[in-house]
C-alpha positions in Angstrom: -92.5 5.4 66.9 -90.9 6.5 63.8 -88.5 3.9 62.2 -84.8 4.8 62.4 -83.3 5.8 59.1 -80.6 3.3 58.1 -77.6 4.8 56.3 -76.1 2.6 53.6 -72.3 2.4 53.2 -71.2 3.4 49.8 -69.1 0.5 48.7 -68.3 2.2 45.4 -66.4 4.9 47.1 -64.4 2.5 49.1 -63.6 0.5 46.0 -62.5 3.6 44.2 -60.1 4.5 46.9 -58.6 1.1 46.8 -58.2 1.3 43.0 -56.6 4.7 43.3 -54.2 3.4 45.9 -53.4 0.4 43.8 -52.7 2.5 40.7 -50.5 4.9 42.7 -48.6 1.9 44.0 -48.2 0.6 40.4 -47.0 4.0 39.3 -44.5 4.2 42.2 -43.2 0.7 41.4 -43.0 1.6 37.7 -41.0 4.7 38.5 -38.7 2.8 40.7 -38.1 0.2 38.0 -37.4 2.9 35.5 -35.1 4.6 37.9 -33.2 1.4 38.3 -33.0 0.9 34.5 -31.8 4.5 34.1 -29.2 3.9 36.7 -28.2 0.6 35.2 -27.9 2.2 31.7 -26.0 5.1 33.2 -23.5 2.8 34.9 -23.1 0.8 31.6 -22.5 4.1 29.7 -19.9 5.3 32.2 -18.1 2.0 31.9 -18.2 2.1 28.1 -16.9 5.6 28.1 -14.1 4.7 30.5 -13.2 1.7 28.2 -13.1 4.0 25.1 -10.9 6.5 26.9 -8.6 3.8 28.2 -8.3 2.3 24.7 -7.6 5.7 23.2 -4.9 6.4 25.8 -3.4 2.9 25.2 -3.4 3.3 21.4 -1.8 6.8 21.8 0.9 5.6 24.1 1.6 2.5 21.9 1.7 4.6 18.7 4.1 7.0 20.4 6.4 4.3 21.7 6.4 2.7 18.2 7.2 6.0 16.6 10.1 6.5 19.0 11.5 3.1 18.4 11.1 3.5 14.6 12.9 6.8 14.7 15.9 5.1 16.5 15.9 2.4 13.8 15.6 5.1 11.1 18.7 6.8 12.4 20.6 3.6 12.4 19.5 2.6 8.9 20.6 6.0 7.5 23.7 6.1 9.7 22.7 9.5 11.2 24.4 10.6 14.5 25.9 7.1 15.0 29.2 5.8 16.3 31.5 5.7 13.4 33.4 2.7 14.8 30.3 0.5 14.7 30.4 -1.8 11.6 27.7 -1.1 9.0 26.4 -4.6 9.1 25.9 -4.4 12.9 24.2 -1.0 12.4 21.7 -2.6 10.0 21.0 -5.6 12.2 20.3 -3.2 15.1 18.0 -1.2 12.9 16.2 -4.3 11.7 15.6 -5.4 15.3 14.2 -2.0 16.2 12.0 -1.9 13.1 10.6 -5.4 14.1 9.9 -4.2 17.6 8.2 -1.0 16.3 6.0 -3.1 13.9 4.9 -5.4 16.8 3.7 -2.4 18.7 2.1 -0.6 15.8 2.0 -2.2 12.4 2.3 0.0 9.3 3.3 -0.4 5.7 6.1 2.1 6.1 7.9 0.0 8.7 7.5 -3.1 6.6 9.1 -1.3 3.7 12.0 -0.3 5.8 12.4 -3.8 7.1 12.6 -5.1 3.5 15.1 -2.4 2.6 17.2 -3.3 5.6 17.1 -7.0 4.8 18.2 -6.2 1.2 21.1 -4.2 2.5 22.1 -7.2 4.7 22.0 -9.4 1.6 18.9 -11.3 2.7 17.0 -11.0 -0.5 14.5 -13.8 0.0 13.5 -12.5 3.4 13.2 -9.0 1.9 10.8 -10.4 -0.8 8.7 -12.1 1.9 8.3 -8.7 3.7 7.4 -6.9 0.4 4.8 -9.6 -0.5 3.3 -9.2 3.0 3.1 -5.4 2.5 1.4 -5.7 -0.9 -1.2 -8.2 0.4 -2.0 -6.4 3.7 -1.9 -2.8 2.5 -3.1 -3.0 -1.1 -5.1 0.2 -0.7 -1.8 2.1 0.2 -0.9 2.5 -3.4 2.0 4.9 -3.0 3.8 2.5 -0.6 2.8 -0.5 -2.7 4.4 1.2 -5.7 7.6 1.5 -3.8 7.4 -2.1 -2.8 7.1 -3.2 -6.4 10.1 -1.0 -7.3 12.2 -2.6 -4.6 11.0 -6.1 -5.7 12.2 -5.3 -9.2 15.6 -4.2 -7.9 16.0 -7.5 -5.9 14.9 -9.7 -8.9 17.4 -8.0 -11.2 20.1 -8.4 -8.5 19.3 -12.1 -8.5 19.3 -12.3 -12.3 15.6 -13.1 -12.4 14.6 -10.9 -15.3 11.3 -12.7 -16.0 10.2 -12.1 -12.4 11.3 -8.5 -12.7 9.2 -8.1 -15.9 6.1 -9.6 -14.1 6.7 -7.2 -11.2 7.0 -4.2 -13.5 3.8 -5.2 -15.3 2.0 -5.4 -12.0 3.4 -1.9 -11.1 2.3 -0.4 -14.4 -1.2 -2.0 -14.1 -2.0 -0.3 -10.8 -4.5 2.5 -10.7 -2.0 4.7 -9.0 0.1 7.0 -11.3 3.2 6.5 -9.3 6.3 5.0 -11.0 4.5 4.0 -14.3 7.3 5.7 -16.2 9.8 3.7 -14.2 7.9 0.5 -15.0 8.1 1.3 -18.7 11.7 2.3 -18.9 12.9 -0.6 -16.8 10.8 -3.1 -18.9 12.2 -1.6 -22.1 15.8 -2.0 -20.9 15.3 -5.6 -19.9 13.5 -6.5 -23.2 16.2 -4.8 -25.2 18.9 -6.8 -23.4 16.9 -9.9 -24.2 16.9 -9.0 -27.9 13.2 -8.4 -27.9 13.7 -5.1 -29.8 10.1 -4.6 -31.1 8.6 -5.1 -27.6 11.3 -2.7 -26.1 10.4 -0.1 -28.8 6.8 -0.3 -27.9 7.6 0.4 -24.2 9.9 3.3 -25.2 7.2 4.7 -27.5 4.5 4.5 -24.8 6.8 6.3 -22.3 7.7 9.0 -24.8 4.1 9.7 -25.7 2.3 9.4 -22.3 5.0 10.5 -20.0 6.9 13.2 -22.0 7.7 15.1 -18.8 9.3 12.1 -17.2 13.0 12.1 -16.4 13.2 8.9 -18.5 11.5 10.5 -21.5 14.7 11.7 -23.0 16.2 8.2 -22.9 13.1 6.8 -24.5 13.1 9.4 -27.3 16.8 8.8 -27.9 16.2 5.0 -28.3 13.4 5.7 -30.7 15.5 8.1 -32.7 18.4 5.7 -32.9 16.1 2.9 -34.0 14.7 5.1 -36.8 18.2 6.1 -38.0 19.2 2.4 -38.0 16.2 1.6 -40.1 17.1 4.4 -42.5 20.6 3.2 -42.8 19.4 -0.4 -43.5 17.0 0.9 -46.1 19.8 2.9 -47.8 22.1 -0.1 -47.8 19.4 -2.3 -49.2 18.7 0.3 -52.0 22.4 0.6 -52.7 22.8 -3.2 -52.9 19.7 -3.4 -55.2 21.1 -0.7 -57.5 24.5 -2.4 -57.6 23.0 -5.7 -58.6 20.8 -4.0 -61.2 23.9 -2.2 -62.7 25.9 -5.5 -62.7 23.1 -7.3 -64.5 22.8 -4.5 -67.0 26.5 -4.5 -67.7 26.5 -8.3 -68.0 23.6 -8.2 -70.5 25.3 -5.4 -72.5 28.5 -7.5 -72.6 26.7 -10.5 -74.0 25.2 -8.4 -76.8 
């Protein structure tokens, strides 16, 4: 009898199928993991966007409320559309309270400056100087506002009779990179120095103003001071020459009489 032919099972094929299924399973798991990651990142992104929108809306509403409060304070400070029977001091106090409230909601150098102005009007000079110093430190890059702060500080120092502090403040104002109020710093410094009897220093300030800021509203005053000083020097020279000639003539006559 012929021997039966034995068929061998191909193990390689079976192993290949198992490997393929395993790989497919890995791919499915990887895709599922990626899908979860995408969903997670998507949820995070949505939450971040919602937070940004909420912050924007909050800032917008806060800024709007601050502006409305500031406007009410502004009208009180400038006495616009107000009850005429309300005493001025009470008006200013109400304005100050509103400026402070507006600043708490949305800080700005403009509001700080108005607070300082209001305190000055109320006669609270030291408190006004504190606000102005805060403004200069916190908003040093806002040069236009800082220049106004230095100008107000000068006014307060002069009102207090602190001329040396006023000169320091004016020097700081003139030393800024900003072109704002440099002519004011020069003319006010010259006036103070002139009152102190420091004529040469005052003349230097007047000369700088006349040469560098000839289109300034203070230029005419500076030029007038320089002209007056020149005329005074001419008169002094004339008097000196006259005195010298008189002395010479007297000596000549005396010598002639002796002969």
